[in-house]
C-alpha positions as CSV (number, residue, x, y, z in Angstrom):
1,X,-0.1,0.0,0.2
2,X,1.6,3.3,-1.0
3,X,0.9,6.1,1.9
4,X,1.1,9.4,1.1
5,X,2.7,12.7,3.1
6,X,-0.3,15.2,3.1
7,X,1.8,18.0,5.1
8,X,3.3,19.4,1.5
9,X,-0.3,19.6,0.5
10,X,-1.8,23.1,0.7
11,X,-5.5,21.8,0.4
12,X,-6.2,18.0,1.0
13,X,-7.3,17.8,4.6
14,X,-7.6,21.4,4.9
15,X,-10.8,23.6,5.4
16,X,-11.7,24.5,1.8
17,X,-11.3,27.9,0.7
18,X,-12.8,28.6,-2.8
19,X,-11.2,31.2,-5.2
20,X,-13.2,32.3,-8.0
21,X,-10.7,34.2,-9.9
22,X,-8.5,31.9,-12.0
23,X,-5.4,30.8,-10.3
24,X,-2.9,27.9,-11.9
25,X,-1.1,28.1,-8.5
26,X,-3.9,26.2,-6.8
27,X,-3.1,23.3,-8.6
28,X,-0.9,20.3,-6.8
29,X,0.7,17.0,-7.6
30,X,1.6,14.0,-6.2
31,X,4.2,11.1,-7.1
32,X,2.4,8.4,-9.4
33,X,2.0,5.3,-7.3
34,X,2.5,3.1,-10.8
35,X,4.8,5.3,-13.1
36,X,5.7,2.0,-15.0
37,X,2.3,1.6,-16.1
38,X,0.4,3.1,-19.0
39,X,-2.9,4.1,-17.4
40,X,-5.7,6.8,-18.1
41,X,-7.0,9.1,-15.0
42,X,-10.3,10.8,-16.1
43,X,-11.9,13.6,-14.4
44,X,-15.3,14.6,-15.0
45,X,-16.4,18.2,-14.2
46,X,-20.3,18.6,-14.7
47,X,-20.3,22.2,-12.7
48,X,-17.6,24.3,-14.6
49,X,-18.8,27.9,-14.9
50,X,-16.8,30.9,-16.6
51,X,-17.7,34.2,-17.9
52,X,-18.1,35.4,-21.6
53,X,-15.3,38.0,-21.8
54,X,-17.4,40.5,-23.7
55,X,-21.1,40.2,-22.0
56,X,-19.7,39.1,-18.7
57,X,-23.0,36.5,-18.9
58,X,-22.0,33.0,-17.4
59,X,-21.1,30.0,-19.5
60,X,-21.5,26.4,-18.2
61,X,-20.1,23.4,-19.2
62,X,-19.0,19.7,-18.7
63,X,-15.3,19.5,-18.5
64,X,-13.5,16.0,-19.4
65,X,-10.0,15.7,-18.4
66,X,-8.0,12.5,-19.6
67,X,-4.6,11.8,-18.8
68,X,-1.7,9.2,-19.0
69,X,0.7,10.3,-16.3
70,X,4.3,10.1,-16.2
71,X,6.1,10.6,-12.9
72,X,3.3,12.8,-10.9
73,X,-0.5,12.6,-11.0
74,X,-2.9,15.9,-10.3
75,X,-4.1,16.2,-6.6
76,X,-8.0,15.9,-7.3
77,X,-9.5,18.6,-4.5
78,X,-6.7,20.7,-5.9
79,X,-7.9,20.2,-9.5
80,X,-11.4,21.0,-8.2
81,X,-10.4,24.1,-6.4
82,X,-8.4,25.1,-9.8
83,X,-11.5,24.4,-12.0
84,X,-13.8,26.8,-9.7
85,X,-11.1,29.3,-9.8
86,X,-12.5,30.1,-13.7
87,X,-15.8,31.5,-12.1
88,X,-14.9,35.0,-12.6
89,X,-12.7,34.4,-15.4
90,X,-13.7,36.4,-18.8
91,X,-12.4,33.9,-21.7
92,X,-13.8,32.2,-24.6
93,X,-14.5,28.5,-24.6
94,X,-11.9,27.9,-26.6
95,X,-9.6,29.7,-24.4
96,X,-10.4,28.2,-21.3
97,X,-9.6,24.9,-22.5
98,X,-6.5,25.6,-23.9
99,X,-5.6,27.3,-20.7
100,X,-6.7,24.1,-18.7
101,X,-4.4,22.1,-20.6
102,X,-1.5,24.4,-20.5
103,X,-1.5,24.6,-16.9
104,X,-1.9,20.6,-16.7
105,X,0.8,20.1,-18.8
106,X,3.1,22.4,-17.1
107,X,2.3,21.0,-13.7
108,X,2.4,17.1,-14.7
109,X,4.5,16.7,-17.9
110,X,1.9,13.8,-18.6
111,X,2.5,11.3,-21.0
112,X,-0.8,12.2,-23.0
113,X,-3.7,14.7,-21.8
114,X,-6.8,15.9,-23.4
115,X,-9.5,18.1,-22.5
116,X,-12.6,18.8,-23.9
117,X,-15.4,20.9,-22.9
118,X,-18.9,20.6,-23.6
119,X,-20.7,23.8,-23.1
120,X,-24.1,24.6,-22.6
121,X,-25.8,26.4,-25.8
122,X,-26.5,30.1,-25.7
123,X,-28.3,31.7,-28.5
124,X,-29.0,28.3,-29.6
125,X,-25.2,27.3,-30.2
126,X,-22.9,25.3,-28.5
127,X,-19.1,25.1,-28.9
128,X,-17.1,22.2,-27.3
129,X,-13.6,22.6,-28.0
130,X,-11.3,19.9,-27.6
131,X,-7.1,19.8,-27.3
132,X,-4.8,17.5,-26.6
133,X,-1.1,16.9,-26.1
134,X,1.3,14.1,-26.8
135,X,5.2,14.2,-25.1
136,X,7.1,14.9,-27.7
137,X,9.5,12.1,-29.2
138,X,7.3,9.4,-27.5
139,X,4.6,7.3,-28.7
140,X,2.1,9.1,-27.4
141,X,3.0,12.1,-29.8
142,X,1.7,9.9,-32.7
143,X,-1.3,9.0,-30.6
144,X,-2.1,12.5,-30.0
145,X,-2.5,12.9,-33.6
146,X,-4.6,10.4,-34.3
147,X,-7.0,11.3,-31.4
148,X,-7.0,14.8,-32.7
149,X,-7.8,13.7,-36.2
150,X,-10.4,11.2,-35.0
151,X,-11.7,12.7,-31.7
152,X,-15.3,13.6,-33.0
153,X,-15.8,10.9,-35.8
154,X,-18.7,9.3,-33.7
155,X,-20.4,12.8,-32.3
156,X,-22.6,11.5,-29.3
157,X,-26.3,12.1,-28.8
158,X,-27.0,15.2,-27.0
159,X,-29.2,14.4,-23.8
160,X,-27.4,16.9,-21.2
161,X,-28.5,20.2,-22.5
């Protein structure tokens, strides 16, 4: 059994203080307990909220994050607080998804990562940006190309909007 030292973590096991202004410093990582394995970790955040940078109106989305870790994994409470920090962020949907991917890549240097935002429609139009990353020079770089090219070949039935 792997044990962790939570003393170095700022959020886990502490009283939760929510920040609603974008803050990538909320993200924390812990050592990957199985770095010898290639495996996916997936997060779904069905309550993501951000603001339209032009109108200030709220935008709502489900954010899907999937990644194959390398030496570290994201600590889930810090990820939750980080995603909540977009509440007052004024960013277009595409911007938010790319920022999330960039921040997680900077924190984790994962083997592979993808972020997909499924935003609820406003004005009869939904926007669903997708971004992915494969570690340069690895088999995951080619995987990222393939998944990007094929990520929406079979669009899902929209039932949650």
